[in-house]
C-alpha positions in Angstrom: 24.4 2.7 74.7 24.0 1.4 78.2 20.3 2.4 78.3 19.7 0.7 74.9 21.6 -2.4 76.1 19.4 -2.5 79.3 16.2 -2.1 77.3 17.3 -5.0 75.0 18.2 -7.1 77.9 14.7 -6.6 79.3 13.2 -7.8 76.0 12.2 -4.5 74.3 9.9 -5.0 71.4 9.4 -3.3 68.2 11.3 -3.4 65.0 13.6 -0.5 65.7 14.1 -1.4 69.3 14.7 -4.9 68.4 17.3 -3.9 65.9 19.0 -1.7 68.4 18.9 -4.5 71.0 20.4 -6.9 68.7 23.1 -4.4 67.8 23.8 -3.7 71.5 24.0 -7.4 72.3 26.5 -8.0 69.4 28.6 -5.1 70.7 28.6 -6.4 74.2 29.3 -9.8 73.1 32.4 -8.6 71.2 33.5 -6.6 74.2 33.0 -9.5 76.5 35.2 -11.7 74.3 37.9 -9.0 74.3 37.8 -8.6 78.1 38.3 -12.3 78.6 41.2 -12.6 76.2 44.5 -13.4 77.8 46.3 -10.2 76.5 43.4 -7.7 77.3 44.1 -7.0 81.0 44.8 -3.3 80.2 41.5 -3.0 78.3 39.5 -4.5 81.1 41.0 -2.4 83.7 40.5 0.8 81.7 36.9 -0.1 80.9 36.2 -0.9 84.5 37.7 2.4 85.6 35.4 4.3 83.2 32.2 2.4 83.6 32.1 1.8 87.3 32.0 5.5 88.3 29.2 5.9 85.9 27.1 3.1 87.5 28.0 4.6 90.9 26.6 8.0 90.0 23.2 6.4 89.1 22.9 4.8 92.6 20.9 6.7 95.5 22.8 7.5 98.6 21.4 4.6 100.7 22.4 2.1 98.0 25.9 3.6 97.8 26.3 3.2 101.6 25.0 -0.3 101.4 27.6 -1.2 98.7 30.6 0.0 100.7 30.7 -3.0 103.0 30.8 -5.6 100.1 33.5 -3.5 98.4 35.5 -3.7 101.7 35.1 -7.4 101.9 36.1 -7.8 98.2 39.3 -5.8 98.7 40.3 -7.7 101.8 40.1 -11.2 100.2 43.2 -13.3 100.6 42.9 -14.9 97.2 44.0 -11.6 95.6 47.5 -12.4 96.8 47.7 -15.4 94.6 47.9 -13.1 91.5 51.4 -11.6 90.8 51.8 -7.8 91.3 54.4 -5.6 89.7 55.9 -4.3 86.5 55.3 -6.7 83.5 52.3 -8.4 85.1 49.6 -6.1 83.9 47.0 -4.4 86.1 46.1 -6.3 89.2 42.5 -6.9 90.0 42.8 -4.8 93.2 44.5 -2.1 91.3 41.6 -2.0 88.8 39.1 -1.9 91.5 40.9 1.0 93.3 41.3 2.9 90.0 37.4 2.7 89.6 36.7 3.6 93.2 39.0 6.6 93.0 37.0 8.2 90.2 33.7 7.8 92.0 31.8 10.9 93.2 31.2 10.9 96.1 34.1 8.7 96.9 33.3 5.5 99.0 34.5 5.9 102.6 36.7 2.9 103.1 38.4 2.4 106.5 41.9 4.1 106.8 43.7 0.8 107.7 42.2 -0.8 104.5 43.7 2.0 102.4 47.2 1.3 104.1 46.8 -2.5 103.5 45.8 -2.2 99.8 48.5 0.4 99.0 51.4 -1.7 100.5 50.2 -5.1 99.4 49.0 -4.3 95.8 51.0 -1.3 94.9 48.0 1.1 94.7 50.0 4.0 96.1 48.5 6.8 94.0 44.9 5.8 94.5 45.2 5.2 98.2 47.0 8.4 98.9 44.5 10.4 96.9 41.6 8.7 98.8 43.2 9.4 102.2 44.0 13.0 101.2 40.3 13.5 100.3 39.0 11.9 103.4 41.4 13.7 105.6 40.2 17.1 104.1 36.5 16.2 104.4 36.9 14.8 108.1 39.9 16.8 109.7 38.6 15.9 113.1 39.2 12.0 112.5 42.9 11.4 113.2 43.0 7.9 111.6 43.0 9.5 108.2 46.1 11.6 109.0 47.9 8.6 110.7 47.4 6.4 107.5 48.4 9.3 105.3 51.6 10.0 107.3 52.4 6.2 107.2 52.1 6.1 103.4 54.2 9.3 102.9 56.9 7.8 105.0 56.8 4.5 103.1 57.1 6.3 99.8 60.0 8.5 101.0 58.0 11.6 100.7 59.7 13.4 103.6 58.7 16.8 102.7 55.0 15.9 102.4 55.3 14.0 105.8 56.9 17.0 107.5 54.4 19.4 105.9 51.5 17.1 107.3 52.8 17.1 110.8 53.6 20.8 110.7 49.9 21.4 110.2 48.9 18.7 112.6 51.2 19.4 115.6 49.7 21.3 118.4 52.8 22.6 120.0 55.4 25.1 118.7 58.2 22.7 120.0 57.1 20.1 117.7 57.0 22.3 114.7 60.5 23.7 115.4 62.0 20.4 115.9 60.4 19.2 112.6 61.8 22.2 110.8 65.3 21.5 112.2 65.0 17.9 111.2 63.8 18.8 107.7 67.0 20.8 107.1 69.3 18.1 108.4 70.0 19.8 111.8 69.6 16.6 113.8 71.4 17.7 116.9 69.1 20.7 117.4 66.0 18.5 116.6 67.0 15.9 119.1 67.4 18.6 121.7 63.9 19.9 121.2 62.4 16.5 121.2 64.0 15.8 124.6 62.9 19.0 125.9 59.3 18.4 124.8 59.3 14.9 126.4 60.8 16.3 129.6 58.2 19.0 129.8 55.4 16.6 129.1 56.5 14.4 132.0 56.7 17.3 134.3 53.1 18.3 133.3 54.2 21.7 131.7 52.8 20.3 128.3 49.7 18.5 127.5 50.0 16.5 124.2 47.9 14.0 122.6 48.8 10.3 122.1 49.9 10.9 118.4 52.1 13.8 119.3 53.8 11.9 122.2 54.4 9.1 119.8 55.8 11.5 117.3 58.4 12.8 119.8 59.5 9.4 120.7 59.8 8.1 117.2 61.6 11.1 115.8 64.0 11.1 118.8 64.9 7.5 117.8 65.4 8.7 114.2 67.6 11.5 115.4 69.7 9.1 117.4 70.1 6.8 114.3 71.1 9.7 112.2 73.7 10.8 114.9 75.1 7.3 115.2 74.4 7.2 118.9 73.8 3.5 119.1 74.9 3.1 122.8 72.2 5.6 123.9 69.6 3.9 121.7 70.7 0.5 123.2 70.2 1.7 126.7 66.8 3.2 125.7 65.7 -0.1 124.2 66.8 -2.0 127.3 64.9 0.4 129.6 61.7 -0.2 127.9 61.9 -3.3 125.7 58.2 -4.1 125.7 57.4 -0.8 123.8 59.9 -1.1 121.0 59.4 -2.5 117.6 61.3 -5.8 117.1 63.3 -4.5 114.2 64.7 -1.6 116.2 65.8 -4.1 118.9 67.5 -6.3 116.4 69.3 -3.3 114.8 70.6 -2.1 118.1 71.9 -5.6 119.0 74.1 -6.0 116.0 75.2 -2.4 115.9 76.6 -2.3 119.5 77.4 -5.3 118.8 75.8 -8.0 121.0 75.9 -11.2 118.9 74.7 -13.4 121.7 71.7 -11.1 122.3 70.9 -11.1 118.7 70.8 -14.9 118.5 68.6 -15.0 121.6 66.3 -12.5 120.1 65.8 -14.6 117.1 64.9 -17.6 119.2 62.7 -15.8 121.8 60.5 -13.8 119.5 59.9 -15.4 116.0 59.2 -12.5 113.5 57.5 -12.5 110.2 59.8 -13.2 107.2 61.3 -10.0 105.7 64.3 -9.0 103.8 65.6 -6.9 106.8 65.2 -9.9 109.2 67.1 -12.1 106.8 69.9 -9.5 106.7 70.3 -9.6 110.5 70.2 -13.4 110.6 73.0 -13.4 107.9 75.0 -11.0 110.0 74.8 -13.3 113.0 75.5 -16.5 111.0 78.5 -15.0 109.4 79.8 -14.0 112.8 79.5 -17.5 113.8 81.3 -18.8 110.7 78.4 -20.5 109.1 79.2 -19.7 105.5 76.8 -22.2 103.8 73.8 -21.2 105.9 74.6 -17.5 105.4 74.5 -18.0 101.6 71.0 -19.6 101.9 69.7 -16.8 104.1 71.2 -14.2 101.9 69.5 -15.6 98.8 66.2 -15.8 100.6 66.7 -12.1 101.7 67.3 -11.1 98.1 64.1 -12.9 97.0 62.0 -11.1 99.6 63.7 -7.7 98.8 62.8 -8.3 95.1 59.2 -9.1 96.1 59.2 -5.8 98.2 60.7 -3.9 95.1 57.8 -5.1 92.8 55.3 -3.5 95.2 56.9 -0.1 95.0 55.9 2.6 92.4 57.2 1.8 88.9 59.0 5.1 88.7 62.3 5.2 90.6 61.9 7.4 93.7 63.1 7.9 97.2 61.0 4.9 98.2 63.6 2.8 96.3 66.7 4.0 98.2 66.4 1.8 101.3 66.1 -1.3 99.1 69.0 -0.2 97.0 71.1 0.1 100.2 69.7 -3.3 101.3 70.8 -4.9 97.9 74.3 -3.5 98.4 74.4 -5.1 101.9 73.3 -8.5 100.7 76.1 -8.2 97.9 78.6 -7.4 100.5 77.4 -10.3 102.7 78.1 -12.7 99.8 81.5 -11.2 99.3 82.0 -11.5 103.0 81.3 -15.2 102.8 83.9 -15.5 100.1 86.4 -13.7 102.3 85.8 -16.2 105.1 86.3 -19.1 102.7 89.7 -17.6 101.5 90.8 -17.1 105.2 89.8 -20.6 106.1 91.8 -21.9 103.1 94.8 -19.8 103.9 94.8 -21.1 107.4 94.8 -24.7 106.2 97.4 -24.3 103.5 99.6 -21.6 105.1 99.4 -19.6 101.8 98.5 -16.0 101.5 94.7 -15.5 100.8 93.5 -13.6 97.7 91.7 -10.7 99.3 92.8 -7.8 97.0 90.0 -8.0 94.5 87.2 -8.0 97.1 88.9 -5.2 99.2 89.4 -3.1 96.1 85.8 -3.6 95.1 84.7 -2.4 98.5 86.7 0.7 98.1 85.1 1.6 94.8 81.6 0.7 95.8 80.4 3.3 98.3 77.1 5.1 98.9 76.6 8.5 97.5 77.7 11.5 99.7 74.1 12.6 99.9 72.7 9.3 101.0 71.4 9.2 104.5 74.0 8.5 107.3 72.5 5.3 108.5 73.2 3.7 105.2 76.9 4.8 105.6 77.0 3.7 109.2 75.6 0.3 108.4 78.1 -0.3 105.7 81.1 0.9 107.7 80.0 -1.1 110.8 79.8 -4.4 109.0 83.0 -3.8 107.0 84.9 -3.0 110.3 83.7 -6.4 111.7 85.2 -8.2 108.6 88.4 -6.1 108.8 88.8 -7.1 112.5 88.2 -10.7 111.5 90.9 -10.4 108.8 93.4 -8.9 111.3 92.9 -11.8 113.8 93.1 -14.4 111.2 96.3 -13.2 109.4 98.3 -12.5 112.5 100.0 -16.0 112.2 101.2 -15.0 108.7 102.9 -11.8 109.7 106.4 -13.4 109.5 105.6 -14.7 106.0 104.0 -11.6 104.5 104.1 -8.7 106.9 101.8 -6.6 104.6 99.0 -9.1 105.1 99.1 -8.6 108.9 98.0 -5.0 108.6 95.7 -5.3 105.6 92.6 -5.2 107.7 93.8 -2.4 109.7 94.5 -0.3 106.6 91.1 -0.9 105.1 89.6 -0.1 108.5 91.3 3.2 108.6 90.4 4.1 105.1 86.7 3.1 105.5 86.3 5.1 108.8 88.0 8.1 107.3 85.5 8.0 104.4 82.6 7.7 106.8 84.0 10.6 108.8 84.4 12.7 105.6 80.8 12.1 104.7 79.5 13.0 108.2 81.6 16.2 108.1 80.0 17.0 104.8 76.6 16.6 106.4 77.7 19.0 109.2 77.6 16.3 111.8 81.0 17.2 113.4 80.4 15.3 116.7 79.8 12.1 114.8 82.9 12.7 112.6 85.2 13.1 115.6 83.5 10.2 117.4 84.2 7.9 114.6 87.7 9.0 114.2 88.4 8.6 118.0 87.5 5.0 117.9 90.4 4.2 115.5 93.4 2.4 117.1 96.5 4.4 117.7 99.6 4.0 115.5 102.2 1.9 117.4 104.8 1.7 114.7 106.5 4.2 112.4 106.3 2.5 109.2 105.4 4.5 105.9 102.0 2.8 105.7 101.2 3.4 109.3 102.1 7.1 109.1 100.1 7.5 105.9 97.0 6.0 107.8 97.8 8.4 110.7 97.9 11.3 108.3 94.4 10.4 106.9 92.9 10.3 110.4 94.7 13.5 111.6 93.8 15.5 108.4 90.0 14.6 108.7 90.2 15.6 112.5 91.7 19.0 111.5 89.2 19.6 108.7 86.5 18.9 111.2 87.8 21.2 113.9 88.1 24.0 111.2 84.4 24.0 110.6 83.5 24.2 114.2 83.2 27.3 116.5 86.4 29.1 117.6 86.7 27.2 120.9 86.8 23.9 118.9 89.3 25.3 116.6 91.6 25.8 119.5 91.3 22.2 120.3 92.4 21.4 116.8 95.4 23.8 117.1 96.4 22.0 120.3 96.2 18.7 118.6 98.3 19.7 115.6 100.8 21.5 117.9 101.2 18.3 120.0 101.9 16.1 116.9 105.4 15.5 115.8 105.4 16.2 112.1 108.9 14.9 111.6 107.7 11.4 110.9 105.3 12.3 108.1 106.2 12.4 104.4 106.9 16.0 103.2 103.7 16.4 101.2 101.7 15.2 104.2 103.5 17.6 106.4 102.7 20.4 104.0 99.0 19.6 104.0 98.9 19.5 107.8 100.7 22.9 108.0 98.0 24.3 105.7 95.3 23.1 107.9 97.2 24.6 110.8 97.1 28.0 109.1 93.3 27.5 108.5 92.8 26.7 112.2 94.5 29.9 113.3 92.0 31.8 111.2 89.1 29.8 112.5 90.2 30.3 116.0 89.9 34.1 115.4 93.6 34.9 115.5 94.6 38.3 114.6 94.4 39.1 110.9 98.1 39.8 110.7 99.2 36.9 112.9 102.8 35.9 112.1 102.0 32.2 113.0 99.3 32.1 110.3 101.6 33.4 107.6 104.4 31.2 108.8 102.2 28.1 108.6 101.1 28.9 105.0 104.6 29.8 104.0 106.1 26.6 105.4 103.4 24.5 103.7 104.1 25.8 100.3 107.9 25.6 100.8 107.7 21.9 101.7 105.4 21.1 98.7 105.6 23.7 95.9 102.8 22.0 94.0 100.3 22.2 96.9 97.6 24.1 95.2 95.2 24.3 98.1 98.1 25.7 100.2 98.8 28.4 97.6 95.1 29.3 97.4 94.7 29.6 101.1 97.8 31.7 101.4 96.6 33.9 98.6 93.3 34.6 100.4 95.1 35.4 103.5 97.5 37.8 101.7 94.5 39.3 99.8 92.7 40.1 103.1 95.8 41.7 104.6 96.4 43.8 101.4 93.0 45.5 102.1 93.7 45.9 105.8 97.2 47.3 105.6 98.2 50.9 104.5 100.6 52.1 101.8 103.7 50.1 100.9 102.8 47.3 103.4 99.5 46.8 101.4 101.5 46.7 98.1 103.7 43.9 99.5 100.8 41.8 100.6 99.0 42.5 97.2 102.1 41.2 95.3 102.3 38.0 97.4 98.6 37.5 96.8 99.0 37.8 93.0 101.9 35.3 93.1 100.0 32.8 95.4 96.8 33.1 93.2 98.8 32.4 90.1 100.6 29.4 91.7 97.2 28.0 92.8 96.1 28.2 89.2 99.2 26.3 88.0 98.3 23.5 90.4 95.2 21.2 90.3 93.0 23.0 92.7 89.3 22.9 91.7 88.5 26.1 93.6 91.4 28.2 92.2 89.7 29.1 88.9 86.9 30.8 90.7 89.4 33.3 92.0 90.5 34.5 88.5 88.3 37.6 88.6 89.9 38.6 92.0 93.3 37.9 90.6 92.6 40.2 87.5 91.3 42.9 90.0 94.5 42.7 92.0 96.6 42.9 88.9 94.7 46.0 87.8 95.2 47.6 91.2 98.9 46.9 91.3 99.3 48.4 87.8 97.3 51.5 88.8 99.6 52.4 91.7 102.6 52.0 89.6 103.7 48.5 90.6 105.3 46.0 88.3 103.5 42.8 87.4 106.7 40.9 86.4 105.9 38.0 88.8 102.5 37.4 87.1 104.1 37.7 83.7 106.6 35.1 84.5 104.2 32.6 86.2 101.1 33.1 84.0 102.4 31.0 81.0 102.6 28.0 83.3 98.8 28.1 83.9 96.7 25.9 81.6 95.5 28.1 78.7 91.9 26.7 78.8 91.5 28.3 82.3 91.6 31.7 80.7 89.1 31.1 77.8 86.0 32.3 79.8 87.8 35.4 80.8 89.1 36.4 77.4 86.8 39.5 77.2 88.2 40.8 80.4 91.8 40.2 79.4 91.2 41.9 76.0 89.7 44.9 77.8 92.8 45.1 79.9 94.9 46.0 76.9 93.7 49.6 77.3 94.7 49.9 80.9 98.2 49.9 82.7 98.2 46.2 83.2 98.4 45.5 79.5 102.2 44.8 79.7 101.5 41.7 81.9 98.3 40.6 80.0 99.6 40.9 76.3 102.0 37.9 76.5 99.1 35.8 78.1 96.8 36.8 75.2 99.4 35.9 72.7 99.7 32.5 74.2 96.0 31.9 74.2 95.9 33.1 70.4 98.4 30.4 69.5 96.8 27.6 71.4 93.1 28.6 71.0 93.0 31.0 68.0 89.2 30.8 67.4 88.0 31.7 70.9 90.7 34.4 71.2 89.5 36.0 67.8 85.8 36.0 68.9 86.6 37.5 72.1 88.6 40.3 70.4 
């Protein structure tokens, strides 16, 4: 068709040729009208992506090389920014151009910085990543392709691809080991290896290229951010301020916090407008009490963040997570402005402010447990600033409403404990203990104050329980030095359970009477403490296998009782121990023991917990434990007749 159209355009003669030329001209005219229609952007982009590679293949190599420079100039034109980019806008001109270039063979060799610019400015992520990967494979000795590719991987949140790229690119085993630890979330080990690599490079023991040296420094900073070591990062930034990105300097200033330094940084070094910059400016403005200006800055930041969102890939991905956290921060800044207005109105009128709705919303709106720790840390840091401001503003109302005077303190305790819980789940025990250690000590013995002290102490003990035996000994010393008489009975029972766990973590003897006494005291104080019953059951179960004869039978009977009591409670882990309970029950019946305790306690267990084990319970009717199992099967048959019938 194209050959015929070209012949017709050159004035081909002859009846048949003339007919074909007229037909081609009519077809091309119709296509031209469609392409210039307002709603045919998709058609134009698709047609260009199919036709341009065909034209490119007909060019000779010198012509292709000569055409690369005009293509570069066209892609870098500023007027492309005047057209909207994003979902619902149709394909952008640059996106259509890149789609066509990506299908060309051989692919035009555009500069690596141009690929980065086009990808981030016009959302051409797939086309630019594919082009960079191709050029990196064809020219492995040119580092600019790998640098640009790593930058785009990081912008897209493709952490595994980024680590894989650097695993192949790194020249030293230290770099590869540190990257592996980092990829698995072992930030402390990764940080140690990066420090060792930089130290050895300074001593001349290692020779590394500029890219790898930059990798060590940048990833060390990332480790420090993940480990919440903002004081160390602040000292590092102050030592070499000229080599640090401005955003890192601003982040260190508000995290430490240094509000005066943050304000000076805004004045001394004007930065390009960005959503993150507006966030820092709003922090500083709210700290100074400028509510109206903060609202304006917050709205500007949200607009910039939405613009940045439109440039991301259309499919929700890891690249969207930082912006989602940023939107939450802007939302909380708007609510912080409302809190400041409420506090100002309360100070003028002398009436209690209405803070409950916002504080409750903050409790219910938290990041996911699997989200990166910097997102949790940033949220907790700002909330603690606001809680401290609430405390200082409401001290004058302590005589009118005493509960208001400690409202900020209670929320601070709860928020920090939640942050510590997440860091412990991530395996960062030093960060967990460091966050809890910064909480103020309890000065009064009120019920609420002791409840807050319990939250802090419980999280500390759970953290020590997961640490090596030497640290577990520190946890034992902490709980032993604490006067438990001031806590509520249910809180005391939970602390005693953790004390028993710490005895086990500290490698106490298997039959330590202190461990058994701690568990026994815990369940005696709170008979419904399902985690306590479960922990005691596992302890007795372990001893039943280590002791001989009658002593083993006694521990086995206690384990059966404790497992059954745990099932009667609300422990989520207890149903997983039902197979072990049935095995102990069978062993007890085989040696001639009675199972009366199980027969008495089992009816109190929710019957639905037994449904998945009905085949095993039915099979037990032919063994000695049938006397204990038969009443349980009858109960299941009355409550759940159909599953019981199918299991039989």
